[in-house]
C-alpha positions in Angstrom: -16.1 1.8 -24.0 -16.3 3.5 -27.4 -14.4 3.5 -30.7 -10.7 3.7 -29.7 -9.1 5.1 -32.8 -7.4 8.0 -31.0 -3.9 7.1 -29.9 -2.7 10.5 -29.0 -3.1 10.0 -25.3 -0.9 6.9 -25.4 -3.0 5.2 -22.8 -1.5 1.8 -23.5 1.7 0.5 -25.0 4.2 -2.4 -24.9 7.9 -3.0 -25.4 9.3 -5.5 -27.9 12.7 -6.5 -29.1 11.4 -8.9 -31.7 10.6 -7.8 -35.3 7.0 -7.1 -36.1 4.8 -10.2 -36.2 1.0 -10.4 -36.4 0.9 -12.8 -33.5 2.3 -10.1 -31.1 0.4 -7.1 -32.6 -1.5 -6.1 -29.5 -3.0 -3.0 -31.2 -2.1 -0.6 -28.4 -1.5 3.1 -28.9 2.3 2.9 -29.0 5.1 0.4 -29.1 8.5 0.8 -27.5 11.0 -0.8 -30.0 13.7 -2.2 -27.7 17.4 -2.1 -28.2 20.0 -0.4 -30.4 21.5 -2.5 -33.2 21.6 -2.7 -37.0 18.0 -3.9 -37.1 16.5 -1.0 -35.2 15.6 1.2 -38.2 13.9 -1.7 -39.9 12.0 -2.7 -36.8 10.8 0.8 -36.2 9.7 1.2 -39.8 7.6 -2.1 -39.7 5.9 -1.2 -36.4 5.1 2.3 -37.7 3.6 0.8 -40.9 1.3 -1.3 -38.6 -0.2 2.0 -37.2 1.7 2.5 -34.0 3.2 5.6 -32.4 6.9 4.8 -32.1 9.0 5.0 -29.0 12.4 3.5 -28.4 13.7 1.8 -25.2 17.1 0.9 -24.1 18.9 0.2 -20.9 20.9 3.1 -19.5 22.9 1.0 -16.9 23.4 -2.1 -19.0 23.1 -3.3 -22.6 25.0 -4.5 -25.6 27.7 -2.0 -25.1 30.6 -4.3 -25.9 32.2 -1.7 -28.3 32.6 0.6 -25.4 34.0 -2.0 -23.1 36.5 -3.5 -25.5 37.8 -0.2 -26.9 36.3 -0.2 -30.4 34.5 3.0 -29.5 37.4 5.3 -28.6 40.5 3.0 -28.6 40.5 2.5 -24.9 39.0 -0.4 -22.9 36.5 0.5 -20.3 36.0 -2.6 -18.1 37.1 -0.4 -15.2 33.7 1.3 -15.6 31.9 -2.0 -14.8 30.2 -2.1 -11.4 32.4 -4.2 -9.2 31.7 -6.2 -6.1 34.1 -6.4 -3.1 35.8 -9.5 -4.4 36.8 -7.6 -7.6 34.4 -9.3 -9.9 32.1 -7.3 -12.3 28.4 -7.4 -11.6 26.8 -8.9 -14.7 23.2 -8.6 -16.0 21.3 -11.8 -15.9 23.2 -14.8 -17.3 25.4 -12.8 -19.5 29.2 -12.9 -19.4 29.9 -9.6 -21.2 27.0 -7.3 -20.2 28.0 -5.7 -16.9 26.1 -3.0 -15.0 28.0 0.2 -15.7 29.3 3.0 -13.5 27.9 6.1 -15.3 31.1 8.0 -15.7 31.4 11.0 -18.0 33.0 8.8 -20.7 30.2 6.2 -20.6 27.6 9.0 -20.6 29.1 10.5 -23.7 29.1 7.1 -25.3 25.4 6.8 -24.6 24.8 10.2 -26.2 26.6 9.2 -29.4 24.9 5.8 -29.4 21.4 7.4 -29.1 22.0 10.4 -31.4 21.1 8.6 -34.7 17.7 7.5 -33.2 16.5 11.1 -33.3 16.6 11.0 -37.1 14.3 7.9 -37.1 11.4 10.1 -36.0 10.6 8.4 -32.7 8.3 10.3 -30.4 9.7 9.1 -27.1 13.0 7.5 -25.8 12.8 5.4 -22.7 16.1 5.0 -20.8 15.2 2.1 -18.6 16.4 0.9 -15.2 19.1 3.3 -14.0 20.5 0.9 -11.4 23.6 0.7 -9.2 23.9 -2.4 -6.9 24.3 -1.7 -3.2 27.1 -4.4 -3.2 29.0 -2.5 -5.8 31.5 0.4 -5.3 34.9 -1.2 -5.7 35.9 -0.3 -9.3 38.6 2.1 -10.1 36.2 4.5 -11.8 34.0 4.6 -8.7 36.9 5.3 -6.5 37.8 8.3 -8.7 34.2 9.6 -8.6 34.3 9.3 -4.8 37.4 11.4 -4.5 35.8 14.1 -6.8 32.4 14.1 -5.1 33.4 13.9 -1.4 36.9 15.5 -1.7 38.3 12.8 0.5 39.9 9.3 -0.2 37.6 6.4 -1.1 36.4 4.1 1.6 35.3 0.6 1.1 31.5 1.0 1.0 30.7 -1.8 3.4 33.4 -1.0 5.9 31.2 1.3 8.1 27.6 2.5 8.0 28.7 5.9 7.0 30.8 4.6 4.1 27.9 2.6 2.9 25.4 5.5 3.2 27.8 7.8 1.3 28.3 5.1 -1.3 24.6 5.2 -1.9 24.5 9.0 -2.2 27.2 8.9 -4.7 25.6 6.1 -6.8 22.3 8.1 -6.9 24.2 11.2 -7.9 26.1 9.5 -10.8 22.9 7.9 -12.2 21.1 11.2 -12.0 24.0 13.1 -13.6 24.1 10.7 -16.5 20.4 10.8 -17.1 20.4 14.6 -17.0 23.3 14.8 -19.5 21.9 12.3 -22.0 18.4 13.7 -22.1 19.4 17.4 -22.1 21.9 17.0 -24.9 19.6 14.9 -27.1 16.6 17.0 -26.5 18.6 20.1 -27.6 19.8 18.4 -30.7 16.3 17.2 -31.6 15.0 20.7 -31.2 17.8 22.0 -33.4 16.5 19.6 -36.1 12.9 20.8 -35.7 11.9 17.7 -33.8 10.4 17.1 -30.4 11.4 14.0 -28.5 10.1 13.1 -25.1 12.3 11.2 -22.6 11.0 8.7 -20.0 12.6 6.5 -17.4 11.1 3.0 -16.9 12.1 2.1 -13.3 11.3 -0.3 -10.5 9.5 1.2 -7.5 11.5 2.7 -4.7 10.1 -0.1 -2.5 11.4 -2.8 -4.8 14.8 -1.3 -5.3 15.2 -0.9 -1.6 14.1 -4.5 -1.0 16.4 -5.9 -3.7 19.3 -3.7 -2.5 19.7 -1.5 -5.6 20.3 2.3 -5.9 18.3 4.4 -8.4 17.5 8.1 -8.9 13.8 7.7 -7.9 12.7 11.1 -6.4 15.3 12.8 -8.6 13.3 12.0 -11.6 10.7 14.6 -10.6 13.2 17.4 -10.9 15.5 16.5 -13.9 14.3 19.1 -16.4 14.4 16.9 -19.6 12.5 13.9 -18.1 8.9 13.8 -19.2 7.7 10.9 -17.1 8.2 7.3 -16.1 7.0 3.7 -16.3 6.5 2.0 -12.9 8.0 -1.4 -13.5 6.0 -3.3 -11.1 5.1 -6.9 -11.9 4.9 -10.4 -10.5 8.6 -10.8 -10.4 9.0 -7.8 -8.1 5.8 -8.2 -6.1 6.1 -11.9 -5.2 9.3 -11.2 -3.2 8.5 -12.6 0.2 8.0 -10.5 3.3 6.9 -11.2 6.9 3.5 -10.5 8.5 2.3 -11.8 11.9 5.4 -14.0 12.1 4.8 -15.7 8.8 7.2 -15.5 5.8 5.2 -15.6 2.5 4.7 -14.3 -1.0 2.1 -11.5 -0.8 1.9 -10.6 -4.4 -1.3 -8.5 -4.3 -0.4 -6.5 -1.2 3.2 -5.9 -2.2 2.1 -4.8 -5.7 -0.5 -2.5 -4.2 2.2 -0.8 -2.1 4.7 -0.7 -5.0 2.3 1.0 -7.4 1.4 3.3 -4.5 4.9 4.7 -4.1 5.6 4.7 -7.8 3.0 7.3 -8.6 4.8 9.8 -6.5 7.4 10.0 -9.3 4.9 12.2 -11.2 2.0 13.0 -8.9 1.2 16.7 -8.9 3.2 17.3 -12.1 2.4 17.3 -15.8 4.7 14.3 -16.4 3.3 11.0 -17.6 3.2 7.8 -15.6 2.4 4.3 -17.0 1.9 1.3 -14.7 3.5 -1.9 -16.1 1.8 -5.3 -16.0 3.6 -8.5 -17.0 1.6 -11.6 -17.9 4.6 -13.8 -17.7 7.5 -12.4 -15.6 11.2 -13.2 -16.1 11.2 -16.6 -14.3 10.8 -19.2 -17.1 9.9 -22.2 -15.1 6.5 -21.3 -13.6 3.2 -22.6 -14.9 0.6 -20.9 -17.1 -1.8 -21.0 -14.1 0.8 -19.4 -11.8 1.5 -16.6 -14.3 -2.2 -15.8 -14.8 -3.0 -15.8 -11.1 -0.2 -13.5 -10.2 -0.7 -11.3 -13.2 -4.3 -10.7 -12.0 -3.0 -9.9 -8.5 -0.7 -7.1 -9.9 -3.4 -6.0 -12.4 -6.1 -5.5 -9.7 -3.5 -3.9 -7.3 -2.7 -1.3 -10.0 -6.3 -0.5 -10.7 -6.8 0.3 -7.0 -4.8 3.5 -7.6 -7.2 5.6 -9.7 -4.7 8.5 -10.0 -3.0 6.7 -12.9 -4.8 5.6 -16.1 -2.0 4.8 -18.5 -0.5 1.3 -18.7 2.3 -0.7 -20.3 0.2 -3.8 -20.9 3.2 -6.1 -21.4 6.9 -6.3 -21.9 7.9 -8.9 -24.6 4.6 -10.1 -26.1 6.7 -12.6 -28.0 7.4 -14.5 -24.8 3.7 -14.4 -23.9 2.2 -15.6 -27.2 5.0 -17.6 -28.8 6.9 -19.4 -26.0 5.9 -22.6 -24.3 5.6 -22.9 -20.5 4.5 -25.6 -18.1 1.0 -26.5 -17.1 0.0 -27.5 -13.6 0.5 -31.2 -13.1 2.4 -31.7 -16.3 6.1 -31.8 -17.2 5.4 -30.8 -20.8 5.6 -27.2 -22.0 2.9 -25.8 -24.3 2.0 -22.5 -25.9 -0.5 -20.2 -24.3 -3.9 -21.8 -23.6 -6.6 -20.1 -25.7 -8.7 -18.9 -22.8 -5.6 -17.4 -21.1 -4.7 -15.4 -24.3 -8.3 -14.1 -24.5 -8.3 -13.2 -20.8 -5.0 -11.2 -21.2 -6.4 -9.3 -24.2 -9.7 -8.4 -22.5 -7.7 -6.8 -19.7 -5.3 -5.1 -22.1 -8.1 -3.5 -24.1 -10.2 -2.6 -21.1 -7.3 -0.6 -19.6 -7.8 2.1 -22.3 -11.1 3.0 -20.5 -9.8 3.5 -17.0 -9.5 7.3 -17.2 -12.8 7.8 -15.3 -13.6 11.0 -13.4 -16.1 9.3 -11.2 -14.1 7.6 -8.4 -15.8 6.1 -5.3 -14.1 4.1 -2.6 -15.9 1.2 -0.8 -15.3 3.0 2.5 -14.2 6.6 3.2 -12.0 5.8 6.2 -8.7 7.5 7.0 -6.0 7.6 4.4 -2.7 6.3 5.9 0.7 7.2 4.4 3.9 5.3 5.1 6.9 7.6 4.6 9.6 6.1 2.4 12.8 8.0 1.5 15.4 7.5 -1.2 17.8 7.1 1.7 16.3 3.7 2.5 18.2 2.4 -0.6 21.5 3.7 1.0 21.0 1.6 4.2 20.0 -1.8 2.8 23.4 -3.6 2.7 24.6 -5.0 6.0 28.0 -3.3 6.6 30.9 -5.7 7.3 29.3 -8.8 5.6 27.8 -10.3 2.5 24.2 -11.3 2.1 22.4 -13.1 -0.6 22.0 -11.3 -4.0 18.5 -11.3 -5.3 16.9 -10.2 -8.6 13.7 -12.2 -8.7 15.1 -15.3 -10.3 16.4 -17.1 -7.3 14.5 -19.1 -4.6 14.0 -16.3 -2.2 12.8 -18.6 0.6 16.1 -20.5 0.5 18.3 -17.4 -0.1 21.3 -16.9 2.2 20.6 -13.7 4.2 16.9 -13.7 3.3 16.1 -12.0 6.6 17.8 -8.9 5.1 15.8 -9.3 1.9 12.4 -9.2 3.8 12.8 -5.4 4.5 10.7 -5.9 7.6 11.3 -2.4 8.9 9.0 -1.1 6.1 6.5 -3.9 5.9 6.1 -3.9 9.7 4.7 -0.3 9.3 2.7 -0.9 6.1 1.0 -4.3 6.3 -0.9 -4.2 9.7 -3.3 -1.4 8.7 -3.5 -2.7 5.1 -4.8 -6.0 6.4 -7.5 -4.0 8.3 -8.8 -2.9 4.9 -7.5 0.6 5.2 -6.3 2.8 2.3 -2.5 2.5 3.0 -0.1 4.2 0.6 3.6 4.8 0.7 4.6 8.4 0.4 7.9 9.7 -1.1 9.4 11.6 1.9 11.5 13.9 -0.3 8.4 15.3 -2.0 7.2 17.2 1.0 9.9 19.9 0.4 9.1 20.8 -3.2 5.5 19.6 -3.5 3.2 21.6 -1.2 0.4 19.1 -1.9 2.4 16.0 -1.2 0.4 15.0 1.9 -3.0 16.4 0.8 -4.4 12.9 0.4 -3.0 11.6 3.8 -4.7 11.8 7.1 -2.2 9.8 9.2 1.5 9.6 8.3 3.6 6.8 9.8 7.3 7.6 9.8 10.5 6.0 11.1 14.2 6.8 10.8 15.4 3.3 11.8 15.9 2.4 8.1 16.1 5.7 6.4 17.2 9.3 7.1 16.0 12.8 6.2 18.5 14.4 3.8 17.6 18.0 4.9 16.0 19.6 8.0 13.5 21.2 5.7 11.6 17.9 5.6 10.8 18.4 9.2 9.6 21.9 8.8 7.3 20.7 6.0 6.0 17.9 8.2 5.5 20.3 11.1 3.5 22.6 8.9 1.3 19.7 7.7 0.6 18.6 11.3 -0.1 22.1 12.4 -2.8 22.3 9.8 -4.5 19.2 11.1 -2.4 16.2 10.1 -1.6 13.2 12.4 2.0 11.9 12.6 3.0 8.6 14.2 6.8 8.2 14.6 8.2 4.7 15.3 11.8 4.4 16.3 14.0 3.3 19.2 17.2 5.1 18.0 19.1 1.8 17.7 19.9 2.1 14.0 23.7 2.6 13.6 23.2 4.9 10.7 22.1 7.6 13.2 25.8 8.1 13.8 26.8 9.1 10.3 28.1 12.6 9.5 25.1 14.6 8.4 23.2 17.8 9.2 21.9 16.6 12.6 25.1 15.0 14.0 26.8 16.9 16.8 23.7 18.9 17.6 21.1 16.1 18.0 21.4 12.5 19.2 19.2 11.4 16.3 17.4 13.2 13.5 14.1 12.2 15.2 15.1 14.7 18.0 15.1 17.5 15.4 11.7 16.3 14.2 10.3 16.6 17.7 11.7 20.1 18.1 10.1 21.2 14.8 6.8 19.8 16.0 7.1 21.4 19.4 6.7 17.9 20.9 8.4 15.9 23.6 9.8 12.7 22.1 10.1 11.0 25.5 6.5 11.5 26.4 4.0 8.6 25.8 0.6 9.1 24.2 -0.9 11.6 21.7 0.4 15.2 21.8 -1.2 18.2 20.2 0.8 20.1 17.6 -1.2 23.1 16.2 -4.4 21.7 14.9 -2.9 18.3 14.5 -1.3 15.6 16.7 1.7 13.5 17.0 2.8 10.4 18.9 6.2 8.8 19.4 6.6 5.0 20.0 10.0 3.8 20.9 10.0 0.5 19.0 11.9 -1.0 16.1 9.5 -1.1 13.1 10.4 -4.7 12.2 8.9 -5.8 15.6 5.4 -5.2 14.2 6.0 -8.1 11.8 6.7 -10.6 14.6 3.2 -11.6 15.7 -0.5 -10.8 15.3 -0.4 -9.2 18.7 2.4 -6.7 17.7 0.6 -6.0 14.4 -2.5 -5.2 16.4 -0.5 -2.8 18.6 0.4 -0.7 15.6 -3.1 -0.8 14.3 -4.4 0.5 17.6 -1.9 3.4 17.6 -2.8 4.4 14.0 -6.5 4.1 14.8 -6.2 6.3 17.9 -4.6 9.1 15.8 -7.2 8.7 13.0 -10.1 8.9 15.4 -8.5 11.8 17.2 -8.5 13.6 13.8 -12.2 12.9 13.4 -12.1 9.9 11.1 -14.2 6.8 11.4 -12.3 3.6 11.5 -14.0 0.5 10.1 -12.1 -2.7 9.8 -12.7 -4.7 6.6 -11.3 -7.6 4.6 -12.4 -5.8 1.4 -10.4 -3.2 -0.5 -12.2 -1.8 -3.5 -12.9 1.2 -5.6 -15.4 2.1 -8.3 -13.9 3.9 -11.3 -16.8 4.9 -13.5 -18.6 1.7 -14.5 -15.7 -0.5 -13.2 -15.8 -2.1 -9.8 -12.3 -3.3 -8.7 -11.7 -5.1 -5.5 -9.8 -7.8 -3.5 -10.5 -9.8 -0.4 -7.3 -9.4 1.7 -6.1 -13.0 2.2 -4.8 -12.7 5.7 -7.8 -10.6 6.9 -10.0 -13.7 6.6 -13.7 -14.0 5.7 -15.4 -13.4 2.4 -17.2 -10.6 0.6 -20.4 -10.8 -1.4 -20.9 -8.6 -4.4 -24.4 -8.2 -5.8 -25.7 -6.3 -8.8 -25.6 -6.8 -12.6 -22.0 -7.0 -13.8 -19.8 -8.3 -16.6 -16.8 -10.2 -15.3 -13.7 -8.8 -17.0 -11.4 -11.5 -15.4 -13.3 -14.3 -17.1 -12.5 -14.9 -20.8 -16.2 -15.7 -21.5 -17.3 -12.3 -20.1 -20.3 -13.7 -18.3 -23.0 -11.7 -16.5 -22.6 -11.9 -12.7 -25.5 -11.0 -10.3 -24.1 -12.4 -7.1 -20.6 -13.5 -6.3 -19.0 -14.5 -3.0 -15.3 -13.9 -2.9 -13.1 -15.7 -0.5 -9.7 -14.8 1.0 -7.3 -13.7 -1.7 -9.9 -13.6 -4.5 -10.2 -10.6 -6.8 -12.8 -8.8 -8.9 -12.8 -6.6 -11.9 -16.4 -6.1 -12.9 -18.2 -3.8 -15.3 -21.5 -2.5 -13.8 -24.1 -2.9 -16.5 -26.5 -0.5 -14.7 -23.9 2.4 -14.6 -24.5 3.7 -18.1 -26.0 2.7 -21.5 -22.8 2.3 -23.4 -23.1 -0.3 -26.2 -19.5 -1.6 -26.3 -18.9 -3.3 -22.9 -15.7 -5.2 -23.3 -13.6 -6.9 -26.0 -10.4 -8.9 -26.4 -9.8 -6.8 -29.5 -9.5 -3.1 -30.3 -12.8 -1.8 -31.7 -12.4 0.9 -34.4 -14.5 2.5 -37.2 -17.6 2.3 -35.1 -20.9 3.1 -36.9 -24.4 2.9 -35.6 -27.9 3.8 -36.8 -31.4 2.7 -35.9 -31.0 -0.8 -37.5 -27.3 -1.5 -37.9 -24.1 -1.6 -35.9 -20.8 -1.8 -37.9 -17.2 -1.9 -36.6 -13.8 -3.5 -37.0 -12.2 -5.5 -34.3 -8.3 -5.7 -34.3 -6.4 -8.3 -32.4 -3.3 -10.5 -32.7 -3.5 -13.3 -35.2 -4.0 -16.7 -33.6 -6.1 -15.6 -30.6 -9.8 -16.1 -29.9 -11.6 -12.8 -29.6 -14.6 -12.3 -27.4 -16.6 -9.1 -27.5 -19.6 -8.1 -25.4 -22.2 -5.5 -26.6 -25.3 -4.1 -25.0 -28.0 -4.3 -27.6 -31.8 -3.6 -27.5 -32.8 -7.0 -28.9 -31.4 -10.1 -30.5 -30.0 -9.1 -34.0 -31.7 -10.4 -37.1 -28.4 -10.9 -38.8 -24.7 -11.2 -37.7 -21.9 -11.0 -40.2 -18.2 -11.4 -39.8 -18.0 -13.6 -36.7 -17.8 -17.3 -36.1 -20.1 -17.4 -33.0 -22.7 -15.2 -31.4 -25.0 -15.5 -28.3 -27.7 -13.2 -27.0 -29.0 -13.1 -23.4 -30.5 -10.5 -21.1 -29.7 -7.6 -23.4 -26.0 -8.6 -24.0 -24.7 -10.0 -27.2 -21.4 -12.0 -27.2 -19.4 -12.3 -30.4 -16.5 -14.6 -31.0 -14.0 -14.7 -33.9 -10.3 -15.4 -34.6 -8.0 -12.4 -34.2 -6.7 -10.4 -37.1 -4.6 -7.3 -36.6 -5.9 -5.8 -39.9 -9.4 -6.0 -38.3 -12.4 -8.3 -38.5 -15.3 -6.4 -40.0 -18.5 -7.0 -38.1 -22.0 -6.0 -39.1 -25.2 -6.5 -36.9 -28.7 -5.9 -38.2 -31.8 -5.2 -36.0 -35.5 -4.8 -36.6 -36.7 -1.3 -37.0 -37.7 0.0 -33.5 
């Protein structure tokens, strides 16, 4: 790590609705001032005065838009634009009674344009339109019925009356959200350019995996092609990733593994483009009744999971710092709430500041085995509601293990394909299926692709021609499916000519779908297994069957398969790893490291990690950098033969720990409350100050 004054790359940022306060001044590169109200200009001005690049964030599907709903905006009430469930009730955001999720009609879209227009004059550099969301259980409002008639040119059908009606409902919802985003961003960008300004537009969005699991429709792959979108934030955090799933017959929270898969699919929103992607971490999550210990443990699971994807090196380090540093929560074994423990605050800040140094060109995996892709399509979102019946609504705040209809929530068709090989320690990553058409390199990092059409469908035959080309050049494809999914019968490009879309896939590959075993296809290979994907979650034996099939294809392609309980990568000096909990066993790490997950930043020479344990270590032998890690932002760095001077910026009220590599124990230390020297490392501690704590170290003449 070096002096981190440059903020142009916007490597780290956070979102905040509260006004500026020194206790939540995280000293990142940029801040996303949240919400549109009378206080927005003042809040922007104060954060700008604190040295931040300024973005603005607001919800595009929900927000404080009561003036639109009640008619103050244009003289007409618009509650008919609220997303509506089958019983006629509006679908509301959180615990609110007057903040519904909106149908993005033309009228609502124009309202958003007018609402956002004044923001351009405030000189923000980016506008984030977060969470374009349409609930799968919605689709009964009068405005949605009109949009159906216009889009499909036929009368509205109750979305959950048939599989086809539900699938079409999902297609329309995605279209409406994409249309609204395109209109808002294109108009505002043009108006900004007319004023001589440049404003970038981003979409903070949950992962395709989470939206599918929670039964929500969103644009997802469309974000790659909307011309006025400059990137996205992958909103992956404890609240999404602790959603239970099933593996080997056991229902459980698998926060690390789920987060790893969520971050994996999210990067496909920008991979191969010049658009920006930030990975979100949330030290607290939305659920207010967990303990500090629970928050910290699960934060670390999502943090390490994100770092195992070295293709992304920008991060939203926190939403809502005020709820992290200024709200009380429970402690283990106590009914009393208290503010953040000092060591927890220090630990969070060490992570947040270290994240600025993750853009490392030197990337080395612990094992170079096959890279396994799990194909996931936008259309999986269109199939997640059970037609003809209600199932439990879930948004991360309910008890998922007691939820009515929780079997539907588990999304076992996907996890049955993804978890078995992941628990073998293989590099498993979901792949956005739609990308294979317009991104020639979409599968360049994949050796074996696992695909099923039992929970999703290909929107165009071109997907199969792209897959066939990839296989013919040496790829390996494993298709899982028994054809029992009722959605095979919907009206689409394959119906009337093929029994299922998988038959067209086999034709494109020149393969026989009814034949067992591996078949050659050009320089590659393909295998069809007539099973329902969810079956591979039912027992260890079924999981092993799938692993055997994937391994067979990988080895046929010339790859060496080595089972492991350890998933890790080295990014420059940083070793990141996890012992996969359900793989069993332990992993010993030896060397000379600084432990970035420990607020004391101790030196580690040997560590044995058990199931579920994590590591984020800085290799002290990798380079000779002086600044190793800090809970503050180090700026104004100066060094000569006898002196080191710098300022360390951090939120007021926290305890800052900084670790430096120095040639000897200093003769004088100024500006800190404590210092300790050992084995070439100097630890400094002092209270946080966002204006900066000036530190000066003196050394003997060499």
